[in-house]
C-alpha positions in Angstrom: 90.9 -16.9 110.9 90.0 -13.3 109.9 87.1 -14.7 107.8 85.9 -16.6 110.8 86.0 -13.5 112.9 83.8 -11.6 110.4 81.4 -14.5 110.2 81.1 -14.7 113.9 80.4 -10.9 114.1 77.6 -11.4 111.6 76.1 -14.0 113.9 75.9 -11.4 116.7 74.5 -8.9 114.3 71.5 -11.1 113.3 70.5 -11.3 116.9 70.6 -7.6 117.3 68.4 -6.5 114.3 67.4 -2.9 115.2 68.6 -1.3 112.1 67.2 -4.1 110.0 63.8 -3.6 111.5 63.9 0.1 110.7 65.0 -0.6 107.1 62.3 -3.3 106.8 59.5 -1.2 108.1 59.0 -3.2 111.2 59.9 -0.3 113.4 58.6 3.2 112.4 61.3 6.0 112.2 61.5 8.0 115.4 61.0 11.8 115.6 64.7 12.6 115.4 65.2 10.2 112.5 62.4 12.0 110.5 63.8 15.4 111.3 67.3 14.5 110.2 66.0 13.3 106.9 63.8 16.4 106.4 65.8 19.2 107.9 69.5 18.3 107.4 70.0 20.2 104.2 73.3 21.9 104.9 76.9 20.6 104.7 77.2 19.7 108.4 74.6 18.6 110.9 74.3 18.9 114.7 71.9 16.4 116.2 70.6 17.0 119.7 68.2 14.5 121.3 67.9 12.5 124.6 69.1 9.0 125.2 66.9 6.3 123.5 65.5 8.7 120.9 67.1 6.9 117.9 70.1 9.3 117.3 72.4 6.5 116.2 70.3 5.4 113.3 69.4 9.0 112.5 73.1 9.7 111.5 74.0 6.2 110.3 71.5 6.0 107.5 72.6 9.3 105.7 76.2 8.5 106.5 76.0 5.0 105.0 74.3 6.5 101.9 77.3 8.8 101.4 79.6 5.8 101.5 77.4 3.8 99.1 77.4 6.6 96.6 81.2 7.0 96.9 81.7 3.3 96.4 79.7 3.4 93.2 81.4 6.5 91.9 85.0 5.3 92.7 84.5 1.7 91.9 87.1 1.6 89.2 89.7 3.7 91.0 92.5 2.7 93.4 91.4 1.9 97.0 91.2 5.3 98.6 91.4 4.6 102.3 88.6 4.9 104.8 85.5 6.6 103.6 83.9 7.1 107.0 85.2 7.7 110.6 83.1 7.6 113.7 84.6 8.9 117.0 83.1 7.6 120.2 84.2 7.8 123.9 83.6 4.2 124.9 84.8 0.8 123.7 81.4 -0.9 124.1 79.7 2.0 122.1 82.3 1.5 119.3 81.5 -2.2 119.2 77.8 -1.6 119.0 78.0 0.9 116.2 80.3 -1.3 114.1 77.8 -4.2 114.5 75.0 -2.0 113.3 77.0 -0.9 110.2 77.8 -4.5 109.4 74.1 -5.4 109.9 73.1 -2.7 107.5 75.6 -4.0 104.9 74.2 -7.5 105.3 70.6 -6.3 105.0 71.5 -4.4 101.8 73.7 -7.2 100.4 76.7 -4.9 100.3 79.6 -7.4 100.9 82.3 -4.7 100.4 80.8 -2.3 103.0 82.5 -3.3 106.2 83.2 -1.6 109.5 86.1 -2.1 111.9 86.8 -0.8 115.4 90.0 0.9 116.5 90.3 1.0 120.3 92.8 0.3 123.1 93.3 -2.9 125.0 94.9 -4.9 122.2 98.1 -5.0 120.1 98.5 -1.9 118.0 100.6 -3.7 115.3 98.0 -6.5 115.0 95.3 -3.9 114.7 97.2 -2.3 111.8 97.8 -5.6 110.1 94.1 -6.5 110.3 93.0 -3.1 109.0 95.4 -3.3 106.1 94.1 -6.8 105.2 90.4 -6.2 105.6 90.5 -2.5 104.3 87.2 -1.5 105.9 85.1 1.3 104.4 84.3 2.7 107.9 86.3 2.9 111.1 84.7 3.3 114.5 87.4 4.5 116.9 88.1 5.8 120.4 90.3 8.9 120.5 93.2 7.5 122.5 93.9 4.6 120.1 93.1 6.6 116.9 95.8 9.1 117.8 98.3 6.2 117.6 97.3 5.6 114.0 97.7 9.2 112.8 101.2 8.7 111.3 99.5 6.7 108.5 97.8 9.7 107.0 96.8 7.8 103.9 94.0 6.3 105.9 92.1 9.5 105.9 92.9 11.3 102.6 89.5 10.5 101.0 87.3 10.6 104.1 83.7 11.3 103.1 82.1 11.7 106.5 83.0 12.2 110.1 80.7 11.5 113.1 81.5 12.7 116.6 79.2 10.5 118.7 78.3 11.5 122.3 79.9 14.8 121.5 78.6 16.3 124.8 81.1 14.0 126.7 84.1 15.4 124.8 86.2 18.3 125.9 86.7 20.7 123.0 90.1 21.7 124.3 91.3 18.0 124.5 94.7 17.9 122.7 94.3 14.3 121.5 90.9 15.1 120.0 92.1 18.2 118.2 95.2 16.4 116.9 93.0 14.2 114.8 91.2 16.8 112.6 94.3 18.1 110.6 94.8 14.6 109.3 91.2 14.3 107.9 89.9 15.3 104.5 88.6 18.9 105.0 85.9 18.4 102.3 84.1 15.8 104.4 80.6 16.0 105.8 80.4 16.1 109.6 77.7 14.9 112.0 78.0 16.1 115.7 75.7 14.1 117.9 74.9 14.5 121.6 72.1 14.9 124.2 70.2 18.1 125.1 73.3 19.6 126.9 75.3 19.7 123.6 76.3 23.3 122.6 75.0 24.5 119.2 78.3 26.4 118.7 80.4 23.5 117.5 84.2 24.3 117.2 85.1 25.0 113.6 88.0 22.6 113.8 85.5 19.8 114.1 83.7 20.7 110.9 86.4 21.3 108.3 85.4 23.3 105.2 82.2 25.3 105.1 82.0 25.5 108.9 79.2 28.1 108.6 76.9 25.7 106.8 75.4 23.9 109.8 71.9 22.4 110.3 70.9 22.0 114.0 68.3 19.3 114.4 66.7 18.8 117.9 64.0 16.5 119.4 62.7 15.8 122.9 60.7 12.7 121.9 62.1 9.4 123.3 61.3 5.7 122.5 57.9 4.6 123.7 57.5 1.6 126.1 53.8 0.9 125.9 54.0 -2.8 126.1 56.4 -3.0 129.1 55.1 -4.5 132.3 56.5 -2.8 135.4 56.8 -4.6 138.7 58.0 -3.4 142.1 59.6 -5.7 144.7 60.4 -4.7 148.3 63.5 -6.1 150.0 64.2 -6.2 153.7 68.0 -6.0 153.6 71.1 -6.3 151.5 71.1 -10.0 151.3 67.4 -10.1 150.7 68.0 -7.9 147.6 70.5 -10.5 146.3 68.1 -13.4 147.0 65.2 -11.7 145.3 67.3 -10.8 142.3 68.4 -14.4 142.1 64.7 -15.5 142.3 63.8 -13.1 139.5 66.7 -14.4 137.3 65.5 -18.0 137.8 61.9 -16.9 137.0 63.1 -15.4 133.7 65.9 -17.9 133.0 64.8 -18.3 129.4 65.0 -14.6 128.6 67.7 -12.1 128.0 68.0 -10.3 131.3 70.0 -7.3 132.5 70.5 -6.3 136.1 71.5 -2.6 136.7 73.2 -2.3 140.1 73.9 1.0 141.9 77.7 0.6 141.5 80.4 -1.6 140.0 81.1 -3.0 143.5 77.5 -4.1 143.9 77.5 -5.8 140.5 80.8 -7.5 141.1 79.9 -8.9 144.5 76.5 -10.1 143.1 78.2 -11.8 140.2 80.4 -13.9 142.5 77.6 -14.7 145.0 75.4 -15.9 142.2 78.2 -17.9 140.7 78.7 -19.7 144.0 75.1 -20.7 143.8 75.4 -22.0 140.2 73.7 -19.0 138.6 76.0 -17.9 135.7 76.1 -14.3 134.5 78.2 -11.9 132.4 79.8 -9.1 134.3 80.2 -5.7 132.7 81.6 -2.8 134.9 83.7 0.3 134.5 86.4 -1.2 136.9 87.2 -4.0 134.4 90.1 -3.7 131.9 89.0 -2.6 128.5 89.7 -5.9 126.8 87.8 -7.8 129.5 84.9 -5.5 129.3 84.9 -5.8 125.5 84.9 -9.6 125.7 82.1 -9.6 128.2 80.0 -7.3 126.0 80.6 -9.4 122.9 79.7 -12.6 124.7 76.4 -11.1 125.8 75.7 -9.9 122.3 76.1 -13.3 120.8 73.9 -15.1 123.4 70.3 -15.8 122.6 69.5 -15.7 126.3 71.4 -15.0 129.5 72.0 -12.7 132.4 74.1 -9.5 132.3 75.2 -7.7 135.5 76.3 -4.2 135.1 76.1 -0.8 136.8 74.1 2.3 135.9 77.3 3.9 134.6 77.2 1.6 131.6 73.5 1.6 131.0 73.7 3.5 127.7 75.9 0.8 126.0 73.6 -2.2 126.8 71.9 -3.4 123.6 68.3 -2.7 123.0 66.9 -6.2 122.6 66.7 -7.5 126.2 63.5 -8.8 127.5 63.8 -8.2 131.2 65.4 -5.2 133.0 65.9 -5.4 136.8 66.9 -2.1 138.5 68.4 -2.4 142.0 68.1 0.4 144.4 67.1 4.0 143.8 66.5 4.7 140.1 66.1 8.3 139.0 63.6 9.2 136.3 66.4 9.8 133.7 68.1 6.5 134.5 64.7 4.6 134.4 64.1 6.1 131.0 67.4 4.8 129.7 67.1 1.4 131.2 63.6 0.8 129.9 64.7 1.9 126.5 66.9 -1.2 126.3 63.7 -3.4 126.2 62.2 -4.9 123.1 58.9 -3.1 123.7 56.9 -6.2 122.9 54.5 -8.3 124.8 56.2 -10.1 127.7 59.0 -7.5 128.3 59.3 -6.5 131.9 60.9 -3.8 134.0 61.3 -4.6 137.7 62.5 -2.3 140.5 64.0 -3.9 143.6 63.7 -1.4 146.4 66.6 -1.2 148.9 65.2 -1.4 152.4 68.4 -0.2 154.2 68.3 3.1 152.2 64.6 3.5 151.6 62.3 2.8 154.5 59.2 3.3 152.4 59.0 2.2 148.7 58.5 5.1 146.3 56.1 2.9 144.3 53.4 0.4 145.2 54.7 -3.1 145.7 53.2 -5.5 143.1 55.2 -8.7 143.6 54.4 -9.5 147.2 54.4 -13.2 146.6 58.0 -13.4 145.3 59.9 -15.9 147.4 63.6 -15.2 147.7 66.1 -17.8 146.6 68.3 -18.9 149.5 71.9 -18.2 148.7 75.0 -19.7 150.2 78.0 -17.4 150.4 81.4 -19.1 150.4 85.1 -18.3 150.3 85.1 -16.7 146.8 82.6 -14.1 147.8 84.6 -13.4 151.0 87.5 -12.3 148.8 85.5 -9.8 146.8 83.5 -8.7 149.9 86.0 -5.9 150.8 85.3 -3.5 147.9 81.5 -3.9 148.3 81.9 -3.4 152.0 84.0 -0.2 151.6 81.6 1.2 149.0 78.7 0.6 151.3 80.6 2.5 154.0 80.9 5.5 151.7 77.3 5.3 150.7 76.1 5.2 154.3 78.2 8.3 155.0 76.1 10.3 152.6 73.0 9.6 154.7 74.5 11.8 157.5 73.6 9.3 160.2 75.3 9.0 163.6 78.6 7.3 163.6 77.4 4.5 165.9 74.4 3.8 163.6 76.7 3.6 160.6 79.1 1.3 162.3 76.2 -0.9 163.4 74.9 -1.1 159.9 78.4 -2.1 158.6 78.5 -4.9 161.2 75.0 -6.0 160.3 75.9 -6.1 156.6 78.6 -8.7 157.3 76.3 -10.7 159.5 73.6 -10.7 156.8 76.0 -12.5 154.4 77.5 -14.6 157.2 80.9 -13.2 156.2 83.9 -11.9 158.2 83.9 -8.1 158.1 87.2 -6.9 156.6 89.2 -4.4 158.6 89.1 -0.8 157.3 92.2 1.2 156.6 92.8 4.1 159.0 92.9 6.6 156.2 89.5 5.5 154.9 88.0 5.5 158.5 89.4 9.1 159.0 87.8 10.3 155.7 84.4 8.8 156.8 84.7 10.0 160.4 84.3 6.5 161.8 87.6 6.0 163.5 86.2 5.7 167.1 83.1 3.7 166.1 85.1 1.2 164.1 87.9 1.0 166.6 85.4 -0.1 169.3 84.4 -3.0 167.1 88.1 -3.9 166.3 87.5 -3.1 162.6 90.5 -0.9 162.0 93.7 -2.2 160.5 96.8 -1.9 162.8 98.6 1.4 161.9 101.9 -0.5 162.1 100.7 -2.9 159.4 102.7 -2.1 156.3 99.9 -3.2 154.1 97.6 -0.4 155.4 100.2 2.3 154.9 102.2 3.6 152.0 105.7 2.1 151.7 108.7 4.4 151.8 110.9 4.8 148.8 113.7 2.7 150.5 111.2 -0.2 151.2 110.0 -0.1 147.6 113.6 -0.2 146.2 114.4 -3.0 148.6 111.4 -5.1 147.4 112.2 -4.4 143.7 115.9 -5.5 144.2 114.7 -8.7 146.0 112.3 -9.4 143.2 115.0 -8.9 140.6 117.4 -11.2 142.5 114.8 -13.9 142.8 114.1 -13.7 139.0 117.8 -13.8 138.2 118.4 -16.8 140.5 115.4 -18.6 139.0 116.7 -18.2 135.5 120.2 -19.5 136.5 118.5 -22.5 138.0 116.4 -23.2 134.9 119.3 -22.9 132.5 121.7 -25.0 134.5 125.4 -24.5 135.4 126.7 -26.0 132.1 125.4 -23.2 130.0 126.8 -20.6 132.3 130.2 -22.3 132.4 130.3 -22.3 128.6 129.4 -18.7 128.6 132.1 -17.9 131.1 134.7 -19.7 129.0 133.7 -17.7 125.9 134.0 -14.5 127.8 137.4 -15.5 129.0 138.6 -16.4 125.5 137.2 -13.1 124.1 139.1 -11.2 126.8 142.3 -13.0 125.9 141.9 -12.2 122.2 141.3 -8.5 123.1 144.5 -8.4 125.2 146.5 -10.1 122.4 145.1 -7.6 119.9 146.1 -4.7 122.1 149.7 -6.1 122.4 150.0 -6.5 118.6 148.8 -3.0 118.0 151.7 -1.6 120.1 154.3 -3.4 118.0 156.2 -1.2 115.6 157.9 -2.4 112.5 161.2 -1.0 111.2 
């Protein structure tokens, strides 16, 4: 089964192919990759460059060379533990880096060079068993789960390199992060990687020995998108946005497409609306559990074509081989740069912006797809169940526009009418935070303050519910086991008690 897992991961790797194209000369090295090769002459390296500049490959190539040299040098010695460790803040990012390392090994015919992820959301013991069996050369880990493995210090006694990826997002005073470094080989080489906001003064604890020997490599050049065709679509309402996105997904049904929504609530609601209209998609949001998000990401990696719905908060973990990127709502220049960098940059790739009419009266760009016909969507009971979070999020978004309370309340009512759904009632606390109590009360959109579901339960009510639940579980178990088993158990307890009483009597007898 483990062998099958590895083979399946290689299937996903072949479809990714970025590092193979760099090694094969199909993609020229980026500015930061050239500079790391030329300027990183000291023991440790700090790499600062914007998103989509090629930072990942810039540190992977020298790191993997270190591992290759160590494997040759120590080929006849006992297995020394991990030779490389890469720390990253996100599960999806860890998966992507591990796939790129395995892709490198496949391209170079290095069957013994393997990478494995260590991250939360799965059994710790099973993770330990698999790592002990596979014995990967490199581990890509998130901080929380790696701290659970620190007791097995043999893992890190021969570490050759450490990479702290997206270091700008780590807190140097984080206790979990700082608890890792004492367990690592202090003679390692360290790569600290981040965007332009990364501080050049890296904490000495991160670097190990020779902390003064640091090369700082910087670049402001990002990936070019010369062959990308950009289109702009104007939508007349919330539902019109959904219908035009559906029309675009049908138009590009034979391509790998990613839709970036303004929030997780937008992406989730769109996912269910499209599903009710037989348009299947993969959902990837920050509100999902880690295991669910990881499975969704892996599924999209392995697909030759398909549709991925996500939010802009996860745009930096989307793979770079998609053919169509659809950006919904307002897109900042920095976000647009990241999203367009996910494209293949070859003929036929497209970037499409769908303007939000409710939030933007006039499009910021000239509309190019005037002839796009929206796909009529039917909204059913499943969408009604997930409408609440989207509805509440829209309320908060509208509040930022500082419009009159009556105008906001009207828009909320109109939003439900657009989708032909019943507007969910709003909790009083949320309405108070938004300043819409009176406006929503007039429309009968407030939950009854006496409704226990809209207010926090008291400690006594919580205890009562817990006791009732425990009693129901106990009664259910008794019913399943039957009276016979419990009668036998009662007889055994009675006999045991009689034996104990007889033993106590005998212990009191004295012999002359």
